[in-house]
N, C-alpha and C positions, 0 to 999 in steps of 0.2 A: 502494499501499499504505499510505505512512505517513495519508493522507487517510483511508483506512478503517480505521485502528487510533482516528485524533483521534474519527473519527463515536463508533466503538464506545465511548471513555471518556465524552463525551456521552451515549450513552444510557442505560450504564450508572448516571452521574450522577442523568441523571432518575429511572430508576428507585426508585432508593433516596429524591429529595425527593417523589417522590408515597407513598413506606409513612408511616404517620401516626408521629409521635415516638411513644417508648414511654415510659410516667412510671415513674420509681423504685417499685421495689415497696414496697407499707408495710409497714412496720418493727411495727408497732401492731399491726396483724390478725393477722399472720403469727405474732408470738410469743404471743398470748393461749394459755391453758391454766388449767384449774382450779387456782383458789388452795385452798391447803390451810385449813382453819378460815375459811372462807368466810364473812359471816355469814348470807348469805340461804339459800345450803344447810344451814347449822345450824338454820333458824330454821323452812324447809318440810320435815324430811328426817321429821319425825313422819309426817305424810300420806302421804308417797311410803313408810313403812314400812309403815303402815295398810293401801295399795294404794287408797287413794281419790286421789293425785295418779300417775298412772304415771311423768310426767319433765317436767326442767322447766330451762331454759337462762337464768343470770339475768348480766350484765354493770352493773358498773358503776363510775363515773368520775368521780373529780373530781381535776381538774388532773391531775398524773402518778401518779395513785395510781387503781390499777384492783382489782376482785377478780371474780373469774368462778368460778360455780356452775353446774356438771354433774351434776345427781341423776336418778336413777331410771332409764328405759328409753327408748328411742325407741320398740321393741316388748317388751312386757313377756310373751306369749307364747313368741317367740324368746330372750329373752334377752339382747336387743340391749340395751345401755346409749346413753344419749344422750351425742352428742360435739357439739361446736361445727362439724363439716362436716357436719351431718344437716340435708339437703332437707328445708323445711316450705310447707307453705300461707300466705302473708301474709294473703290477702283485703286486706281494707281499707287496709293501709298499701300497698297501690300508690298511694292517691289523690294522698301526699305526691311521686312519682315523678311523673305528671302535673303538679301544682304546678311542678316545676322545671324541665319543660320549658319551662310556658308561662313561666316568670321567665324564663328563657333567650332568649324571641323581644323580651319585654319591653325585655330589656338590648340587644341589637339593633337595636331601634327598629322590627322588626318586626308589631308587635305590642300594641294598648293593650287593657288589662283593660276599658275602658270603650266598646270598639266595640261595636257589634250584632254577633249571630251572623250576622246573614242578610248581613252584608256578606261573608261565608265560608261559608254554608250558604243558598241564597236560600229554601230553601223556609220557616225561620223571619221570613218576613217579617211574616206573619199568626197572629198566636197566639188561640186560645180560649180563656177561664179558662171551667171550670165553676162555675157559680153556681148551682146547683141541681139535686137530681136525686131520682127516684124511683120506685119500681117503672112509673110509665109515663109519666113526662116528665123530661127532662133538659134542663135550660135552659143554654144560652152565651152570653157576651157577649163582645166585641172588648178583647182587651187593650189599656190605655192605654200602656205601658212599655212601650219595646223591651228583649228579654231579650240581656242581656250577656256576656260571655264570664266576668266576673268572679262575675258572677249563679251559671253553672254551674259555677263551681269552689267557689263558698262554700254551695253548697245552699239559695239563695234562690231559685232559678230557676221551683219550682212542681212538679219532676218529681216522681212515684212513684220509691221505692228501685228498683225494675225495672218496663219496660215488661212488660203483660202480653205480647204477642207474644215476648218473649224468656224468661220465666218460663214458659210452654207450648210453649217450643219442644221440639225432638227431644233424649229423656234424652241425659245424656253428656257428659263433658269438662268445660271450667271454668267461671268463673262468664259467660264470656262467650256461653252458651245457645245457643252455633252460630252468633254474628250476628258478622260484622263490624263496625268501629265506624261506618262508615259508614251501614250501613243501621240501625245503632241511632237514631243522630241522626235520619235519614228518617223512620223510624215513631214517633218521638217525638215530631214536628215535625207527621204527622197526626193526634195525638189531643190533647186539651185538656188543658190544666196545671190544677195544685189550686185555685191562687191567682195572685192578681194578683202578674207577678213582682216581687222585691225586698222585698215587703211581710212575707214567713214566712219560715220554715224549715222545710224537712222534706229528711231524710238521703237522699240522691240517689245510686247508681249512676252512673244515666241520664245527669245533670247532669255529671258527670266523664267518659265516654264520649263525649259532645256536644265539651267544651272540648279533649280528647283527638283530634276530629276536628279541629275548629279546626286547631288545631295543626299535623294530617299537611298541611291543604289548603296551609296556610302555606309549608311547608318541599316539599312537593311528593314525600313519597315516606311509606308506614306512621310510622305514628306508633312502634311499638314498633321500627323501623331507627332514628328521630330519637334516641330514648332509647337504645339501642344506643351509635350513634357518639356522643352528647355527654353520657353518665351514665355509663352501665356499663363499659365500656369503659375509660374514664378512670380511672375510681375502681379497675380491678383486680377488680371484680365478674363472674367468670367462672361461679361458679355459679347466678347468678338468671336467671332466664327465665320466658316462658310455658307452655312447653311443657316440661316435665322429660324428660331422656333416661330410659329403660329402666333404666337404674344408677345415676339417683336415684331414681327410685319404689322402684327395690331396695330402698335404703338410708334411705328417708324417715323423719319422725316419723308415727308411726301418730295416727290420731283414735279419740277415747275421748269416752264418753259418761260425767258425772259422777254420783255419786249421793250422798244424804244418809246419810252413816255405813256405807256399804258402799264395796267397792273398784268402781274405773270399770270399765268394761265398752267390747272394741275398736269399733268401730263402722267396717263398710265404706266409707262415705261419707256426707256430706251430700250433701240435694236441691240444695244451690249449686253443689256443685263435685263432681262423679260421677266415679265411674273408668268407662271408661278415663280417664286425666286429659291424655295428650299422642295422641289418635289427630284423628281429620277434624273431630270435633265443636269442638273447640279453637280460639279465635280471640283475640286479644289484647283484655282488658277492663283499661281504666284506672281504672274503680271498683275492681275488686278483680281479683283472678287473676296474680299474680307467685309466683312460687316463689323461696326464696331459702335461706341457711341463717345460722346467729347471727354467723360468720366474716365473711360478705359486707355482711348486712346491717347489723353498727356499720358498716363503713367508708361508706355513703350518710348514717349520722346525725351521723355525728362531720367528716362535710362539711359538715354544717349547723351545729354545734357549732362549728367552725371557724372560719367566718362564711363558707363558701363554697367550702374548698379543703379536701381530700381530705388523709388524712395521708401520702399517696403526692406530694405538690405541685402533685396534677392541682387547677387553677382552674377551678370549673364555674360557679361565679355570683359576681358583688363581694358584698362584706361587706355592704354598704349596701342592696341587693337581698335576702337571706337576710333583712336585720331589717325592713326596710320592706314586703316583698310576702308573707313567709313567716311571720316571726314574729310579726307585726302581724293583728289582724282584720281584713278587708276588709268585712265585713256593718255594714250600718246600724246606730246606735246602739242598744241596746235588745235587740238579735236575738243575743246571745253571741259567742262568741269561736271565728272562724273563718277561716284567712284561703285561700290557695289549696292545697288538698287538705291541711291541717293545722289540727288542732285549736290555736289559736293566743290572744296574752294581746290585751289589749286597746291595750298602748302598747309590744307589741313587746319585753319585757323579762322574763324568766321562763321558766319549761317551755314548751315548746309539740312536738308530734310527732303521731303517732297510735298506733291501736289497729286490731286485725283483731278479724272474726267467731271467730277461735277461740281467742283469749286474747292472743294476741301482742300486744305495746304495749312502745313506745319513744319518750322524752319527753328532749329535750334544754335546755341551757340555756346560750346564749350569750357571758353575763356574769359567769358562776362555773365555768367548761368543767363542766358535769356532765351525765350523760348516764344514762339506765336503762334496758337492754333486758331482755324478759322474752318468753321462749318457749316457751310451751305448745299442743298440738292438742288442745282441748277441747271439748265439744258441753253444753250447759245448765249447770242451777245445783246445790247453792250449792258457794262457793267459798270454806271456812272458810280456808285456808293465805294469804288475799289480807292478811289484815291484820298477821298476822307477818310476811311478806314487806314490806310498807311498812313498819314497823319498824326493820325489819334495814337497810332503804338508806337511812331516817333516821338512823341510827346511824352509818354510815358516813361519810354525808356529813358530820355532825356534827361528826367526828373527820377532816376534810380540814382542809388546811393555811389556816390561819388570814389571809385578803388584805383584814383591813379597815387601812384607811387606802390600801391601792393601788387604783389606777386599775383598772376592771374589764377583764378581757379582753374585746376585741371579734374577734378573729381574724387580725389584720392579720399579716402577714407582709412582713419589715425586704425 
């Protein structure tokens, strides 16, 4: 009996050891609430009053100072006010999440960004470049340069925005176009690229999806599961997912077409991300596709701002990894600033981040501990409030604590 009791204690201990450690609650995001007299709210309110801007969320941070603006509606017809907890489609902001998963593998020595993609996905062993195409003739030449993982992540691989097979897939669902990541990669490898890899820039969801297929091959599990385990769960991003729940869809921020000098009009969906948003057509797309909330999204970007550690203490990446791989451009000189799924600077200092197709955007600055997040769900132009919004953001940052002469903050923790 005594031996059985001891065995039972060991089994209980082992069971607890198998449970992942729970991180402390994120006090920053938990305490977020609209700020009275917030600058951005006041700046864009006239367009909300006119109906041209249905609703918007802004979060600006500078050091320990934060202003939060929630103006207008998530659903104009229903009179439902926009809040920090309303789900929305972040579209291409998903690319940065793919970049972080690749950076994790680089840290762990499992991936080199200059590895040829064919090391993990053999169908990329031979690539053909489109050299000439007329109504009657298509001329292809064999690529001289191996396609690398880095090229896929910084849009220099030569892939179109979406592969034709994906764009023409059965309507319905998210940006995945009804194709799993591995199928996107295999289909892309069977088609010619638009230019010699590494020599030009073409913004491409396809390249990011290929990079995610590499990640999932290395880790031996679906990319979205790896993202969940290593980024979303540790940061406490419980509202972020590729297939929103029915409850999330019921309270999501609706999509609107904007018009010059006229109220915005409700849009059922955009062709790139169609209703129903969570049926069998939806597969995770690393190029675009994640749903989130403002309260959740700020956790990811503050992790980047803090040099790889979340506000809840969860360490996702080392500070030098964020600085060298995510904040700094990985493109050849002269091809602009872009790192691993993120807009970046040439030297790794200043603003970096990403936007999404429906107008969302978030940028962070590690050196000055600054963040500016903007959430809307809009199609088209014009957006006359953008200038006033930017001016209000600049005013907020100008009044931040003067850190002149102090050592720049880099996110290190004691």
